[in-house]
Residue frames as a rotation matrix with the C-alpha (Angstrom) as fourth column:
MET 1
0.859 -0.386 -0.337 -121.26
-0.067 -0.737 0.672 16.39
-0.508 -0.555 -0.659 -154.04
ILE 2
0.671 -0.696 0.256 -118.06
0.421 0.073 -0.904 17.52
0.611 0.714 0.342 -155.68
ILE 3
0.611 -0.598 -0.519 -114.73
0.408 -0.323 0.854 18.27
-0.678 -0.734 0.047 -154.04
TYR 4
0.827 -0.473 0.302 -112.59
0.020 -0.512 -0.859 20.90
0.561 0.716 -0.414 -155.72
ASN 5
0.739 -0.626 -0.250 -109.11
0.527 0.305 0.793 20.00
-0.420 -0.718 0.555 -154.50
VAL 6
0.780 -0.590 0.209 -106.18
-0.293 -0.639 -0.711 22.40
0.553 0.494 -0.671 -154.78
THR 7
0.707 -0.652 -0.272 -102.77
0.678 0.517 0.522 20.96
-0.199 -0.554 0.808 -153.92
ILE 8
0.847 -0.389 0.362 -100.12
-0.233 -0.884 -0.407 23.61
0.478 0.260 -0.839 -153.29
ASN 9
0.322 -0.836 -0.444 -96.41
0.944 0.317 0.088 23.44
0.067 -0.448 0.892 -152.59
ILE 10
0.934 0.059 0.351 -95.28
0.035 -0.997 0.074 26.70
0.355 -0.057 -0.933 -151.00
ASP 11
0.043 -0.995 0.090 -91.71
0.194 -0.080 -0.978 27.91
0.980 0.059 0.190 -150.53
GLY 12
0.132 -0.058 -0.990 -90.51
0.950 0.293 0.110 27.82
0.284 -0.954 0.094 -146.94
GLN 13
-0.834 -0.551 -0.036 -89.46
0.542 -0.804 -0.244 31.47
0.105 -0.223 0.969 -147.01
VAL 14
-0.722 0.632 0.280 -93.06
-0.535 -0.768 0.353 32.67
0.438 0.105 0.893 -147.42
HIS 15
-0.591 0.480 -0.648 -94.80
0.403 0.872 0.279 29.73
0.699 -0.097 -0.708 -145.75
ASP 16
-0.629 0.350 -0.694 -95.95
0.718 -0.079 -0.691 31.42
-0.297 -0.934 -0.201 -142.55
ASN 17
-0.729 0.344 -0.592 -97.28
-0.386 -0.920 -0.060 34.50
-0.565 0.185 0.804 -144.37
TRP 18
-0.693 0.450 -0.563 -99.02
-0.482 0.292 0.826 32.30
0.536 0.844 0.014 -146.95
LEU 19
-0.649 0.439 -0.620 -100.58
0.606 0.792 -0.073 30.04
0.459 -0.423 -0.781 -144.31
ASP 20
-0.652 0.393 -0.649 -101.96
0.373 -0.579 -0.725 33.04
-0.660 -0.715 0.230 -142.43
TRP 21
-0.699 0.357 -0.620 -103.33
-0.663 -0.647 0.376 34.49
-0.267 0.674 0.689 -145.69
MET 22
-0.726 0.425 -0.541 -104.96
-0.087 0.723 0.685 31.19
0.682 0.545 -0.488 -146.64
LYS 23
-0.581 0.485 -0.654 -106.68
0.793 0.518 -0.321 30.69
0.183 -0.705 -0.685 -143.28
ASN 24
-0.373 0.374 -0.849 -107.73
0.563 -0.636 -0.528 34.28
-0.737 -0.675 0.026 -142.65
GLU 25
-0.351 0.222 -0.910 -108.32
-0.564 -0.825 0.017 35.73
-0.747 0.519 0.415 -146.14
HIS 26
-0.750 -0.049 -0.659 -108.34
-0.650 0.239 0.722 33.34
0.123 0.970 -0.211 -149.09
ILE 27
-0.860 0.451 -0.240 -110.43
0.448 0.891 0.069 30.45
0.245 -0.048 -0.968 -147.76
PRO 28
-0.369 0.778 -0.508 -113.02
0.439 -0.335 -0.833 32.83
-0.819 -0.531 -0.218 -146.22
GLU 29
-0.375 0.206 -0.904 -113.20
-0.693 -0.710 0.126 34.65
-0.616 0.673 0.409 -149.58
MET 30
-0.908 0.053 -0.415 -113.69
-0.267 0.691 0.672 31.34
0.322 0.721 -0.613 -151.39
LEU 31
-0.672 0.694 -0.258 -116.54
0.727 0.553 -0.406 30.44
-0.139 -0.460 -0.877 -149.05
ALA 32
-0.383 0.506 -0.773 -118.02
0.022 -0.831 -0.555 33.93
-0.924 -0.230 0.307 -149.49
THR 33
-0.871 0.091 -0.482 -118.58
-0.490 -0.134 0.861 33.17
0.014 0.987 0.161 -153.18
LYS 34
-0.022 0.884 0.467 -121.38
-0.782 0.276 -0.559 30.87
-0.623 -0.378 0.685 -151.93
LYS 35
0.261 0.048 -0.964 -120.20
-0.826 0.528 -0.197 28.23
0.500 0.848 0.177 -154.40
PHE 36
-0.434 -0.523 -0.734 -118.76
-0.006 0.816 -0.578 26.02
0.901 -0.247 -0.357 -151.65
THR 37
0.644 0.765 0.008 -120.40
-0.085 0.061 0.995 24.69
0.760 -0.642 0.104 -148.51
GLU 38
0.902 -0.421 0.100 -117.18
-0.087 0.050 0.995 24.03
-0.424 -0.906 0.008 -146.60
ALA 39
0.519 -0.821 -0.240 -113.42
-0.476 -0.044 -0.878 23.94
0.710 0.570 -0.414 -146.90
LYS 40
0.940 -0.324 0.104 -110.84
0.105 0.567 0.817 21.65
-0.324 -0.757 0.567 -145.37
MET 41
0.530 -0.838 -0.130 -107.11
-0.708 -0.352 -0.612 22.38
0.467 0.417 -0.780 -145.35
CYS 42
0.958 -0.240 0.156 -104.71
0.124 0.837 0.533 19.46
-0.258 -0.491 0.832 -144.85
LYS 43
0.242 -0.948 -0.207 -100.93
-0.906 -0.298 0.302 19.35
-0.348 0.115 -0.931 -144.64
VAL 44
0.824 -0.091 -0.559 -99.39
-0.257 0.820 -0.512 16.68
0.505 0.565 0.652 -146.86
LEU 45
0.779 -0.474 0.410 -97.01
-0.400 0.129 0.908 14.67
-0.483 -0.871 -0.089 -144.69
VAL 46
0.566 -0.614 0.550 -94.87
0.776 0.623 -0.102 13.27
-0.280 0.484 0.829 -147.52
GLU 47
0.186 -0.586 -0.788 -91.82
-0.036 -0.806 0.591 15.46
-0.982 -0.082 -0.171 -148.07
GLU 48
0.979 0.162 0.127 -91.31
0.135 -0.040 -0.990 16.67
-0.155 0.986 -0.061 -151.62
GLU 49
0.211 -0.949 0.235 -87.91
0.967 0.238 0.091 16.52
-0.142 0.208 0.968 -153.31
MET 50
0.031 -0.151 0.988 -88.36
0.546 -0.825 -0.143 20.17
0.837 0.544 0.057 -154.29
GLY 51
-0.876 -0.310 -0.369 -88.66
0.468 -0.366 -0.805 21.14
0.114 -0.878 0.466 -150.61
GLY 52
-0.646 0.646 0.408 -91.22
-0.524 -0.763 0.378 23.58
0.555 0.031 0.831 -149.31
HIS 53
-0.769 0.530 0.358 -94.47
-0.152 0.393 -0.907 22.67
-0.621 -0.752 -0.221 -147.62
THR 54
-0.855 0.485 -0.183 -97.36
-0.093 0.204 0.975 20.94
0.510 0.851 -0.129 -149.38
TYR 55
-0.671 0.730 0.130 -101.06
-0.268 -0.076 -0.960 21.35
-0.691 -0.679 0.246 -148.58
SER 56
-0.752 0.619 0.225 -104.33
0.522 0.351 0.778 20.07
0.402 0.703 -0.587 -149.95
VAL 57
-0.784 0.601 -0.159 -107.28
-0.350 -0.638 -0.686 22.42
-0.513 -0.482 0.710 -149.71
GLN 58
-0.817 0.549 0.174 -110.62
0.553 0.665 0.502 20.75
0.160 0.506 -0.847 -150.37
TYR 59
-0.759 0.632 -0.159 -113.65
-0.573 -0.763 -0.298 22.87
-0.310 -0.135 0.941 -151.16
ARG 60
-0.714 0.567 0.411 -117.01
0.539 0.819 -0.194 21.10
-0.447 0.083 -0.891 -151.22
ALA 61
-0.757 0.526 -0.387 -119.58
-0.649 -0.670 0.360 22.10
-0.070 0.524 0.849 -153.86
LYS 62
-0.061 0.824 0.563 -123.11
-0.535 0.449 -0.716 20.73
-0.842 -0.345 0.414 -154.07
ASP 63
0.635 0.273 0.722 -122.75
0.400 0.684 -0.610 19.72
-0.661 0.676 0.326 -157.73
LYS 64
-0.257 -0.778 0.574 -120.73
0.892 0.037 0.450 20.09
-0.371 0.627 0.685 -160.92
ALA 65
0.295 0.450 0.843 -122.88
0.756 -0.649 0.082 23.01
0.584 0.613 -0.532 -162.13
THR 66
0.983 0.036 -0.179 -122.00
0.152 -0.703 0.695 25.00
-0.101 -0.710 -0.697 -159.01
LEU 67
0.174 -0.984 -0.020 -118.30
0.470 0.065 0.880 24.31
-0.865 -0.163 0.474 -159.54
GLU 68
-0.211 -0.194 0.958 -118.62
0.973 -0.131 0.187 25.39
0.090 0.972 0.217 -163.18
ALA 69
0.765 0.520 0.380 -120.25
0.460 -0.854 0.244 28.62
0.451 -0.012 -0.892 -161.98
TYR 70
0.701 -0.610 -0.370 -117.23
0.191 -0.339 0.921 29.18
-0.687 -0.716 -0.122 -159.73
TYR 71
-0.222 -0.821 0.526 -114.87
0.802 0.153 0.578 28.71
-0.555 0.550 0.625 -162.70
LYS 72
-0.004 0.318 0.948 -116.89
0.892 -0.427 0.147 31.14
0.452 0.846 -0.282 -164.81
GLU 73
0.717 0.526 0.458 -117.59
0.296 -0.824 0.483 33.82
0.632 -0.210 -0.746 -162.20
ASP 74
0.952 -0.203 0.230 -114.85
-0.297 -0.424 0.856 33.70
-0.076 -0.883 -0.463 -159.56
ALA 75
0.742 -0.661 0.114 -111.83
0.613 0.737 0.285 31.54
-0.272 -0.142 0.952 -160.36
GLU 76
0.285 -0.676 0.679 -109.82
0.659 -0.377 -0.651 34.09
0.696 0.633 0.338 -162.32
LEU 77
0.430 -0.071 0.900 -109.99
-0.438 -0.888 0.139 36.71
0.789 -0.454 -0.413 -159.57
MET 78
0.943 -0.044 0.330 -109.32
-0.287 0.393 0.874 34.23
-0.168 -0.919 0.358 -156.76
ARG 79
0.619 -0.754 0.219 -106.26
0.780 0.623 -0.062 32.81
-0.090 0.209 0.974 -158.52
ALA 80
0.318 -0.491 0.811 -104.95
0.374 -0.721 -0.584 36.28
0.871 0.489 -0.046 -159.44
LYS 81
0.783 0.007 0.622 -104.90
-0.505 -0.577 0.643 37.34
0.363 -0.817 -0.448 -155.79
GLY 82
0.830 -0.481 0.283 -102.63
0.126 0.656 0.745 34.45
-0.544 -0.582 0.605 -154.87
HIS 83
0.434 -0.680 0.591 -100.39
0.885 0.200 -0.420 34.90
0.167 0.705 0.689 -157.89
LYS 84
0.519 -0.202 0.830 -99.98
0.025 -0.968 -0.251 38.60
0.854 0.151 -0.497 -157.18
ARG 85
0.773 -0.126 0.621 -99.10
-0.625 -0.317 0.714 38.07
0.107 -0.940 -0.323 -153.54
PHE 86
0.414 -0.583 0.699 -96.95
-0.319 0.627 0.711 34.93
-0.853 -0.517 0.074 -153.80
ALA 87
0.882 -0.071 -0.466 -95.63
-0.460 0.085 -0.884 34.97
0.102 0.994 0.043 -157.39
ASN 88
0.232 -0.832 -0.504 -92.85
-0.448 0.369 -0.815 32.46
0.864 0.415 -0.287 -158.05
SER 89
-0.530 -0.415 0.739 -93.19
-0.837 0.121 -0.533 31.01
0.132 -0.902 -0.412 -154.52
PHE 90
-0.171 0.537 0.826 -95.59
-0.435 0.712 -0.552 28.15
-0.884 -0.454 0.112 -155.17
VAL 91
-0.860 0.153 -0.488 -96.78
-0.398 0.399 0.826 25.50
0.321 0.904 -0.282 -157.56
ALA 92
-0.384 0.811 0.442 -100.37
-0.546 0.187 -0.817 24.30
-0.745 -0.555 0.371 -157.57
PHE 93
-0.895 0.290 -0.338 -102.54
-0.190 0.438 0.879 21.78
0.403 0.851 -0.337 -159.32
ARG 94
-0.401 0.867 0.296 -106.26
-0.845 -0.225 -0.485 21.28
-0.354 -0.445 0.823 -159.15
THR 95
-0.949 0.204 -0.242 -108.43
0.076 0.890 0.450 18.18
0.307 0.408 -0.860 -159.28
GLU 96
-0.191 0.952 0.239 -112.16
-0.944 -0.244 0.222 17.54
0.269 -0.183 0.945 -159.16
LEU 97
-0.989 -0.102 -0.110 -113.45
-0.060 0.939 -0.338 14.64
0.138 -0.327 -0.935 -157.10
GLU 98
-0.085 0.996 -0.015 -116.96
-0.608 -0.040 0.793 13.23
0.789 0.077 0.609 -157.04
ILE 99
-0.653 -0.063 0.755 -118.08
-0.718 0.368 -0.591 11.88
-0.241 -0.928 -0.285 -153.68
ILE 100
-0.447 0.442 -0.778 -119.47
-0.343 0.719 0.605 8.40
0.826 0.537 -0.170 -154.20
SER 101
0.460 0.556 -0.692 -119.94
0.426 0.546 0.722 7.32
0.779 -0.627 0.014 -150.61
GLU 102
-0.370 -0.522 0.769 -119.43
-0.585 -0.512 -0.629 8.67
0.722 -0.682 -0.116 -147.11
GLN 103
0.314 0.445 -0.839 -119.57
0.327 0.779 0.536 6.45
0.891 -0.442 0.100 -144.04
């Protein structure tokens, strides 16, 4: 299993609108690609010097090939929707994690 983790810091002025969009539009659209089996959204509790609110959204894919298919087929459109709606209001970085063990 692979976790595609997106960490986002969102400006406080658009936070509530962004959070609603993430929960009710973006994450459901990501799951609708059928590349991910589940998604988990977590609030980062450490305050950033830059301010805003920070979240980690973890999408679970069955394997690296499925994640690569997401990058090839869906990522550009999914990212463009967020950039169009919340331009200059967030910073994001992405990481890939391989699950080694779950207990």
